[in-house]
C-alpha positions in Angstrom: -25.9 16.9 -78.7 -27.1 17.9 -75.6 -28.6 21.8 -75.1 -27.1 24.1 -72.8 -30.0 23.7 -70.6 -29.8 19.9 -70.7 -26.0 20.2 -69.8 -26.9 22.4 -66.8 -29.7 20.4 -65.7 -27.4 17.7 -65.5 -24.6 19.8 -63.5 -27.4 20.9 -60.9 -28.5 17.3 -60.8 -24.7 16.5 -60.1 -24.3 19.4 -57.7 -27.4 18.5 -55.6 -26.5 14.4 -55.6 -23.0 15.9 -54.0 -24.8 18.5 -51.9 -27.4 15.3 -50.5 -24.2 13.3 -50.0 -22.2 15.5 -48.1 -24.9 16.7 -45.6 -25.9 12.6 -45.4 -22.2 12.1 -44.2 -21.8 15.0 -42.1 -25.2 14.6 -40.3 -24.2 10.9 -39.5 -21.0 12.1 -38.4 -22.5 14.8 -35.8 -25.1 12.3 -34.7 -22.5 9.6 -33.8 -20.3 12.0 -32.0 -23.3 13.0 -30.1 -23.7 10.0 -29.2 -20.6 8.8 -28.1 -20.8 11.9 -25.9 -24.0 11.4 -24.7 -22.9 7.5 -23.7 -19.9 8.2 -22.2 -21.6 10.6 -19.2 -24.5 8.2 -19.2 -22.8 5.3 -18.4 -19.7 7.6 -16.2 -21.5 10.0 -13.6 -18.2 10.4 -12.0 -17.0 11.8 -15.2 -20.3 13.9 -15.7 -19.9 15.4 -12.4 -16.2 16.4 -12.7 -17.2 18.8 -15.6 -20.3 20.1 -14.2 -22.7 17.8 -16.4 -25.0 15.4 -14.4 -28.3 17.2 -15.7 -26.9 16.5 -18.9 -27.4 12.6 -18.3 -30.0 10.5 -19.6 -29.2 7.6 -17.0 -29.9 7.8 -13.3 -27.1 5.3 -11.8 -25.1 7.5 -9.6 -21.6 5.5 -9.6 -19.8 3.7 -12.7 -20.3 -0.1 -12.9 -16.8 -2.0 -12.4 -17.7 -5.2 -12.9 -15.8 -6.9 -15.8 -19.2 -7.5 -17.4 -19.7 -3.7 -17.3 -16.0 -3.4 -19.0 -17.2 -6.0 -21.4 -20.2 -4.1 -22.1 -18.2 -1.0 -22.9 -16.2 -2.5 -25.6 -19.0 -3.6 -27.2 -20.7 -0.3 -27.6 -17.5 0.9 -28.8 -17.0 -1.3 -31.2 -20.8 -0.9 -32.8 -20.4 2.8 -32.8 -17.0 2.4 -35.0 -19.1 -0.1 -37.2 -22.0 2.1 -37.7 -19.5 5.1 -39.0 -17.5 2.7 -40.7 -20.4 1.1 -42.7 -22.3 4.4 -43.1 -19.2 6.5 -44.3 -16.8 6.3 -47.0 -13.2 7.8 -47.3 -14.4 9.6 -50.4 -17.0 11.1 -48.7 -14.9 12.2 -46.2 -12.2 13.9 -48.1 -14.8 15.2 -50.8 -17.9 16.6 -49.4 -16.9 17.2 -45.3 -15.6 20.5 -44.1 -12.1 20.6 -42.5 -13.2 20.9 -39.3 -15.6 18.0 -39.4 -13.0 16.3 -41.3 -10.8 16.5 -38.6 -13.4 15.2 -36.1 -13.7 12.7 -38.2 -10.4 11.5 -38.1 -9.8 12.0 -33.9 -13.4 10.1 -33.6 -12.3 7.1 -36.0 -8.8 6.9 -34.2 -10.0 6.8 -30.4 -12.7 4.2 -31.2 -10.6 2.3 -32.6 -7.8 2.6 -30.3 -10.1 2.1 -27.7 -10.7 -1.3 -28.9 -7.1 -2.2 -30.5 -5.7 -2.0 -26.6 -8.5 -2.6 -24.4 -8.5 -5.7 -26.1 -5.1 -6.5 -25.8 -4.3 -5.1 -22.2 -7.2 -5.0 -20.2 -5.8 -2.4 -18.0 -8.6 -1.7 -16.2 -8.0 -4.5 -13.6 -5.4 -2.2 -12.4 -8.4 0.3 -10.6 -6.2 1.1 -7.4 -2.9 2.8 -6.5 -1.7 5.3 -4.3 -2.5 8.2 -6.6 -6.1 7.1 -7.6 -9.0 4.7 -6.7 -11.9 4.6 -4.5 -10.2 5.9 -1.9 -9.2 9.0 -3.5 -11.9 9.4 -6.3 -14.9 9.2 -4.4 -14.2 11.2 -1.8 -13.5 14.2 -4.9 -16.8 13.2 -6.5 -18.8 13.9 -3.1 -17.3 17.0 -3.6 -18.8 17.6 -6.8 -22.3 16.6 -6.6 -24.6 19.7 -5.9 -27.2 19.6 -3.4 -29.4 22.5 -3.9 -32.4 20.7 -5.0 -34.3 18.0 -3.9 -33.7 15.7 -6.9 -29.8 16.8 -5.8 -30.2 15.4 -2.8 -31.8 12.1 -3.4 -29.0 11.4 -6.2 -26.7 12.0 -3.3 -28.4 9.3 -1.2 -28.3 7.2 -4.3 -24.8 7.5 -4.5 -24.1 6.7 -0.6 -26.4 3.5 -1.3 -24.4 2.5 -4.6 -20.8 3.0 -2.9 -20.5 -0.6 -1.2 -21.6 -2.3 -4.3 -19.0 -0.3 -6.8 -16.5 -1.8 -3.5 -17.5 -4.7 -4.0 -17.1 -4.9 -8.0 -13.5 -3.7 -7.8 -12.6 -6.1 -5.2 -13.8 -8.7 -7.8 -11.8 -7.1 -10.8 -9.0 -6.9 -8.5 -9.2 -10.6 -7.8 -9.5 -11.6 -11.3 -6.3 -9.2 -12.4 -4.7 -11.4 -9.2 -5.5 -14.6 -11.4 -4.7 -13.0 -14.6 -1.3 -11.6 -13.5 -2.7 -7.9 -14.5 -1.4 -6.1 -11.6 1.2 -3.0 -10.5 3.9 -3.3 -8.2 3.6 -3.9 -4.3 5.3 -0.6 -3.9 2.5 1.4 -6.4 0.2 0.6 -3.0 2.3 1.6 -0.1 0.3 3.8 1.8 -2.8 2.8 0.3 -4.5 0.5 3.3 -3.3 3.0 6.0 -5.2 6.0 3.6 -8.7 3.4 4.3 -8.0 3.0 7.7 -7.7 6.6 8.7 -11.1 7.7 6.1 -12.7 4.7 8.6 -11.6 6.0 11.7 -13.2 9.5 10.6 -16.2 7.9 10.0 -15.5 8.5 6.4 -16.0 12.0 7.1 -15.6 13.2 3.5 -18.8 11.8 2.7 -20.7 13.0 5.2 -19.2 16.9 5.2 -20.8 17.9 2.2 -24.2 16.6 4.0 -23.5 18.9 7.1 -22.2 21.4 5.5 -25.7 22.0 3.5 -27.8 21.2 7.0 -25.1 23.7 9.0 -26.1 26.7 5.9 -22.8 27.2 4.5 -24.6 26.7 1.3 -27.3 29.0 2.1 -29.8 27.8 -0.6 -33.0 26.0 -0.7 -34.6 25.6 2.7 -32.0 26.9 5.0 -32.6 30.6 6.3 -29.9 33.2 6.2 -29.1 32.3 9.8 -28.5 28.7 8.7 -31.2 27.3 10.8 -32.5 24.6 9.3 -36.6 25.0 8.4 -37.6 22.0 6.7 -38.0 18.5 8.5 -37.8 17.0 4.8 -34.0 18.3 5.4 -33.0 16.7 8.4 -34.6 13.4 7.8 -32.2 13.3 4.7 -29.5 13.9 6.6 -29.9 11.3 9.0 -30.5 8.9 6.5 -27.2 9.6 4.9 -25.4 9.8 8.2 -27.0 6.5 8.9 -26.0 5.0 5.6 -22.5 6.5 5.9 -21.4 5.3 9.5 -22.8 1.7 9.0 -22.7 0.5 5.5 -19.9 2.8 3.7 -17.5 2.4 6.8 -18.4 -1.3 7.1 -17.7 -1.6 3.0 -14.2 0.3 3.2 -13.0 -1.8 6.4 -13.6 -5.0 4.1 -12.4 -3.3 1.0 -8.7 -2.2 3.3 -8.4 -6.2 4.9 -9.1 -7.6 1.5 -6.2 -5.1 0.2 -3.9 -6.1 3.1 -4.5 -9.6 3.4 -5.1 -10.6 -0.1 -4.2 -8.5 -2.4 -1.0 -6.6 -1.9 1.0 -9.6 -0.7 0.4 -11.1 -3.8 1.3 -8.7 -6.0 4.6 -8.7 -8.1 7.8 -6.7 -6.9 9.0 -6.6 -10.1 8.6 -2.6 -10.8 9.1 -3.1 -14.9 5.9 -3.5 -16.4 7.9 -4.8 -19.8 8.8 -7.8 -17.0 5.7 -8.0 -14.7 3.1 -7.4 -16.9 1.2 -10.0 -19.4 3.0 -8.7 -23.2 4.8 -6.1 -21.1 6.9 -4.7 -23.8 4.2 -4.3 -25.9 2.1 -2.5 -23.2 5.0 -0.6 -22.6 5.2 0.8 -26.2 1.6 1.2 -26.2 1.5 3.0 -23.1 4.2 5.2 -24.8 2.4 5.7 -28.0 -0.5 6.9 -25.9 0.8 8.9 -23.8 3.0 11.0 -26.3 0.8 10.2 -29.3 4.2 9.6 -31.4 5.6 6.6 -32.4 9.3 7.3 -30.1 10.8 4.2 -29.2 12.2 3.6 -25.4 15.6 3.8 -26.7 14.8 7.4 -28.5 13.0 8.7 -25.6 15.6 7.8 -23.1 18.4 9.9 -25.2 16.4 12.9 -25.8 16.1 12.9 -21.8 20.4 12.4 -21.4 20.6 15.2 -23.8 18.2 17.6 -22.2 19.5 16.6 -18.7 22.7 17.6 -20.0 21.5 20.8 -21.1 19.2 22.0 -18.5 22.4 21.7 -16.0 25.1 23.4 -17.8 22.0 26.3 -17.8 21.6 26.1 -13.9 25.5 25.9 -13.6 25.6 29.2 -15.4 22.7 30.9 -13.4 24.3 29.4 -9.8 27.8 31.2 -11.3 29.8 28.0 -11.8 32.4 27.2 -14.0 32.1 24.9 -17.0 34.4 22.5 -15.5 35.1 19.1 -13.3 36.5 21.4 -10.4 33.7 23.4 -10.2 31.2 20.7 -9.7 31.9 20.7 -6.1 31.1 24.3 -5.6 27.8 23.5 -7.6 26.5 20.5 -5.8 26.8 22.8 -2.4 25.0 25.3 -4.0 21.9 23.0 -4.7 22.0 21.9 -1.6 21.6 25.5 -0.2 18.7 25.5 -2.1 17.4 22.4 -1.2 18.0 23.4 2.8 17.8 26.9 3.4 15.1 28.1 5.7 14.8 31.1 3.3 13.2 29.2 0.5 10.9 27.5 3.1 7.4 29.1 3.1 6.2 29.8 6.8 3.0 28.0 6.6 0.8 26.1 4.6 -1.9 29.5 4.5 1.5 32.0 3.7 2.5 29.1 0.6 -1.3 29.3 -0.8 -0.9 33.4 -0.6 2.2 33.3 -2.6 0.5 31.2 -5.2 -2.1 33.8 -5.2 0.4 36.8 -5.6 1.9 35.1 -8.4 -1.5 34.4 -10.3 -2.0 38.5 -9.6 1.4 39.2 -11.4 0.6 36.4 -14.0 -2.5 37.9 -15.0 -2.4 41.5 -16.6 0.6 40.4 -18.3 -1.4 37.5 -20.5 -2.4 40.5 -23.3 1.5 39.9 -24.1 1.1 36.2 -25.5 -2.7 35.9 -25.7 -6.2 37.6 -27.5 -8.2 39.2 -25.2 -10.9 36.9 -26.7 -9.2 33.9 -26.1 -8.9 34.4 -22.3 -11.3 31.9 -20.2 -14.6 33.4 -18.6 -13.9 30.0 -15.8 -12.0 31.0 -12.9 -9.5 29.0 -10.5 -9.3 28.6 -6.8 -5.9 27.9 -5.0 -6.7 24.9 -2.4 -4.2 22.7 -0.2 -4.3 19.3 -1.3 -6.8 17.1 1.1 -4.9 15.8 4.1 -5.7 12.2 3.6 -3.3 11.9 0.6 -1.2 14.6 1.0 2.1 12.6 1.4 1.4 10.9 -1.7 0.5 13.8 -4.1 3.1 15.9 -6.0 3.6 19.4 -4.9 0.5 20.7 -6.8 -1.3 19.8 -9.3 -4.8 20.8 -11.3 -8.3 19.5 -11.8 -10.6 21.6 -14.3 -13.7 23.4 -13.3 -16.9 23.3 -14.9 -16.3 25.5 -18.2 -19.6 24.1 -19.8 -22.6 26.8 -20.8 -24.9 23.9 -20.1 -23.7 23.3 -16.8 -23.2 23.5 -13.2 -20.2 25.8 -13.0 -17.3 25.0 -10.8 -14.0 26.9 -10.8 -11.2 25.3 -11.7 -9.0 23.9 -8.9 -5.2 24.5 -8.4 -4.1 22.4 -5.5 -1.0 23.2 -3.5 0.6 20.2 -1.4 1.4 21.7 2.7 2.0 18.4 4.1 6.0 18.4 4.7 6.1 21.7 4.8 10.0 22.0 5.2 10.3 20.1 1.8 8.2 23.0 -0.2 10.2 25.5 -1.8 9.6 28.6 -2.9 11.5 29.4 -5.7 9.4 26.5 -7.6 6.0 28.5 -6.9 6.3 30.5 -10.5 6.7 27.7 -12.4 4.1 25.5 -10.6 1.7 28.7 -11.1 2.4 28.6 -14.7 2.2 25.4 -15.3 -1.0 24.4 -13.4 -3.2 27.5 -13.4 -2.4 30.4 -16.0 -1.4 30.3 -18.6 -1.0 26.5 -17.8 -4.1 23.9 -17.5 -6.5 25.7 -16.1 -6.2 28.4 -19.4 -6.5 25.3 -21.7 -8.9 23.4 -19.9 -11.4 26.3 -19.5 -10.6 27.3 -22.9 -11.6 24.0 -24.7 -14.3 23.7 -22.0 -15.9 26.6 -23.2 -15.3 26.4 -27.1 -18.6 25.1 -28.2 -17.6 25.0 -31.3 -16.0 21.9 -31.1 -18.0 18.3 -30.8 -18.3 17.8 -27.0 -15.9 14.6 -27.6 -12.9 17.1 -28.5 -14.0 19.4 -25.6 -12.9 17.1 -22.6 -10.2 15.1 -21.5 -11.0 14.9 -17.5 -11.8 11.3 -16.6 -8.2 11.2 -15.2 -8.1 7.2 -14.8 -4.3 6.8 -15.6 -4.1 3.6 -14.2 -6.4 2.4 -17.7 -3.9 3.8 -20.1 -4.1 2.7 -22.8 -7.1 1.0 -22.2 -9.3 4.4 -22.7 -10.3 7.1 -24.5 -7.1 9.5 -25.0 -6.2 12.2 -22.8 -3.6 13.4 -25.3 -1.2 13.4 -22.7 1.6 14.7 -24.8 -0.7 18.2 -25.7 -1.5 18.4 -22.5 1.2 18.3 -20.4 3.4 19.7 -23.2 1.3 23.2 -22.9 1.8 23.0 -19.1 5.5 22.4 -19.4 5.9 24.9 -22.2 3.8 27.6 -20.1 6.7 27.3 -17.8 8.8 28.3 -20.8 6.9 31.8 -20.8 7.7 33.1 -17.7 10.2 35.3 -18.6 8.4 37.2 -21.1 5.4 37.7 -19.1 7.7 39.2 -16.6 8.4 36.2 -14.2 11.8 34.8 -13.1 13.6 38.0 -11.6 15.2 36.6 -8.9 18.3 33.7 -10.0 16.7 31.5 -7.5 13.2 31.5 -9.0 14.8 30.9 -12.5 16.8 28.0 -10.8 13.9 26.9 -9.4 12.3 26.8 -13.4 15.3 25.0 -14.8 15.3 22.6 -11.7 11.8 21.8 -12.8 12.7 21.6 -16.4 15.5 18.9 -15.1 12.7 16.9 -13.5 10.7 16.8 -16.8 14.0 15.5 -18.9 15.0 13.3 -16.1 11.6 11.5 -16.6 12.5 10.5 -19.9 15.7 9.1 -18.7 14.1 7.5 -15.6 10.7 6.1 -16.7 12.5 4.4 -20.1 15.2 3.5 -17.2 13.1 1.5 -15.0 10.5 0.0 -17.5 12.7 -0.8 -20.6 16.7 -1.0 -19.4 16.4 -2.8 -16.1 17.3 0.1 -13.8 16.7 0.0 -9.9 13.8 2.2 -8.3 17.2 3.2 -6.2 18.8 4.1 -9.1 16.1 6.3 -10.2 16.2 7.8 -7.2 19.8 8.8 -7.4 19.5 9.9 -10.8 16.5 12.2 -9.6 18.4 13.5 -6.5 21.9 14.3 -8.7 19.8 16.3 -11.2 17.6 18.6 -9.8 16.8 20.6 -6.5 14.4 17.9 -5.2 14.7 16.9 -2.3 14.7 12.7 -0.7 11.1 12.8 -0.1 9.3 14.4 -3.7 12.0 12.4 -5.4 10.9 9.1 -4.4 7.0 10.4 -4.6 7.9 11.0 -8.2 9.9 7.2 -8.6 7.1 5.5 -7.2 4.7 7.4 -9.3 6.6 6.9 -12.6 6.4 3.0 -11.8 2.4 3.2 -11.2 1.7 5.2 -14.2 4.6 3.4 -17.1 4.9 6.5 -19.7 3.2 9.0 -18.8 5.6 11.0 -17.3 7.4 11.1 -21.1 4.7 13.0 -22.4 5.5 16.5 -20.3 9.1 16.7 -22.4 8.1 15.4 -25.6 5.1 17.6 -26.0 7.3 20.4 -24.5 9.9 19.9 -27.1 7.4 19.7 -29.9 5.5 22.8 -28.8 9.0 24.2 -29.1 9.5 23.2 -32.0 6.4 24.8 -34.1 6.8 28.0 -32.3 10.3 28.0 -33.8 9.0 27.4 -37.4 6.2 30.0 -36.9 8.7 32.8 -36.0 11.4 31.8 -38.4 8.0 31.6 -41.5 6.7 34.2 -40.4 9.3 37.0 -39.8 7.5 40.1 -38.8 3.9 38.7 -39.5 4.1 36.1 -36.7 2.2 37.1 -33.3 2.4 34.7 -30.4 -1.5 35.8 -29.6 -2.6 34.2 -33.3 0.5 31.1 -32.9 -1.7 30.3 -29.4 -4.8 30.9 -30.7 -4.1 28.1 -32.8 -2.5 25.4 -30.4 -5.7 26.1 -27.7 -8.5 26.5 -30.0 -8.5 23.1 -31.2 -8.9 20.9 -28.2 -6.9 18.4 -27.2 -5.3 16.5 -30.4 -2.2 14.3 -31.0 0.8 16.2 -31.4 0.9 15.3 -35.3 -2.5 16.4 -35.8 -1.2 19.9 -34.0 1.5 20.1 -36.1 -1.0 19.9 -39.4 -3.0 22.7 -38.2 0.1 24.8 -37.4 1.7 23.9 -40.7 -1.7 25.3 -42.2 -1.9 28.4 -40.4 2.0 29.4 -41.4 0.7 28.8 -45.0 -2.1 30.8 -44.6 -0.6 33.8 -42.8 2.2 33.7 -45.7 -0.4 33.6 -48.5 -2.3 36.6 -47.1 -5.1 34.5 -46.4 -4.7 33.7 -42.6 -5.6 37.0 -40.6 -7.1 35.3 -37.3 -10.4 35.9 -36.7 -9.5 39.0 -34.1 -11.6 40.8 -31.6 -9.0 43.8 -32.0 -7.7 46.2 -34.7 -4.8 48.0 -34.1 -6.8 50.6 -32.2 -9.2 48.3 -30.0 -6.1 46.5 -29.2 -4.1 49.3 -27.4 -7.2 50.0 -25.5 -7.6 46.2 -24.7 -3.9 46.0 -23.9 -4.3 48.9 -21.4 -7.0 47.3 -19.4 -9.9 48.7 -21.6 -12.9 46.7 -22.4 -13.7 44.6 -25.9 -17.2 44.1 -27.0 -16.4 40.9 -27.7 -15.0 40.1 -24.2 -16.4 38.2 -21.7 -19.9 39.8 -22.3 -17.9 43.5 -21.9 -16.0 42.4 -18.5 -13.2 44.7 -18.3 -9.6 43.0 -18.8 -9.0 44.8 -15.4 -11.8 43.3 -13.8 -11.1 40.2 -15.4 -7.4 40.2 -14.0 -9.4 40.4 -10.3 -11.7 37.5 -11.0 -9.6 35.3 -12.4 -8.3 33.5 -9.1 -11.3 32.8 -6.4 -10.6 35.5 -3.6 -10.2 34.0 0.3 -8.2 32.0 2.3 -6.9 28.7 0.9 -8.8 25.8 2.3 -8.8 22.5 1.7 
């Protein structure tokens, strides 16, 4: 019989072996996660620039390769990475040795890579690389704005970008040609207006690429070798400017001219006219099913999504009729229709100018910010500010009423505010009563709060913090951006308006309901066109009948749904899921429920599938009910009172007061392009 010492020694050996196994498995996982992210920013400088992470790259090429070979190489890299983890970590090690956070990271890592391989091998959606909403005519000017010019190395990189641009256009042209041959294209309507976009760019001598250079040399960025008066005192800077301008006026303008000619003569005339991807794309029914799964992160069928939409449209319409003071009967439908038409057309709801519209949004943000402590812990609010700017005129006619692009929130990266774009074109169609809900959705506490929190959360692996490479055309053949989570949060944020002191006017509440009706209509219209044979005109009429939108905006929306199958369904699916989770938490926790704790759980995990979010919320509820669920807090009851009154918290933004945060969360100054 073994002695006590022998038993203890054996137990120690077993424990040491288990610890070594756990350390080995976790070390491999963290190494592979880091390699994945490094590979992504190395091979995708446009992604790195959008996140302010160019300085973290180990590669020097200045533009993403877009050849067919490059996509095959990406697929091969992901397959190899997937095999390394499959071969190196067993399921027993995951379940028995890893921390809960590592278990979640492992699950997300494996799912992301597996889906990338599966979808890319099947659908090759990278061939759909241009439409009226995205492509080199919109993406490259934005990339140019992201590139820093402070150092000599920065400026040389910018020149490298200009030199590489004609090659990328050539690769895109070849990829589009292959797509034509294989029948992998978007419908013709998805490229309406693209050639005029490109022609206008060339007519301006590709000003979008020269503006950053001119601004630098004129001293608008008063750094480096430019003195306070804006007079250049460095011949090298002038030489760099001249070389870049020559490249733009010759090589780049010529390349875009050739690209526009190809689209006009060879590509667009040969695109499919069938709007449904289920009928016009290879293996279209499976492609649409995979798009719905990719965006909603659920297994909901087109039929289920369509039915959800019909129910939500009916529910929201009844609420709109109630707010409008109309009875719930057929005789009052005419009164309701007249009231909706009044909202669409009355001058009292039309902004006086683009600047006035931006100022209105800035005022709304100023009212939202002080109220955020009702729903969010002080420590949750992000450091990164956001700016309100006009949508660039070059593509404003095709853009939505408002949208958001994340800034740079990574402490290791180049700081840049998030950007809330306001569409000031077709000004007579812009409605002031929609502004509160749009500000909540796109800015605070919506996408800006969401993106900045996850970007600043360095406790998460990098691949879980970001999903800003917004090439929607590649879905589902790409790494996920968890649209159900991202856009579900944006739409859920609109429903928080009353808790934050907004929607005091009936017109503003109707504006919020109209925006909710729009997202409900998307469920019906997207599935209607792609799965049930609806025409674009039927979809347009359905939008006009069930929202306060004007025809211009409604037509823009319909074309978007044709172009990005399934994407628009994720808003309402995600929002309903979040509403359900909050109701579950409120019901289960009763007096223990604190919305600040709940939203901590929702926002601190980074972008995830809805099923994963559900598991995290259920875990939070269970721990809270068991008395083991105190969310790490920056305040005890005394501190909370101080913070809620605008005082300081030692953990809050390095002692920045909440009052100062409210002043700084929106970049001051005039709205600009």
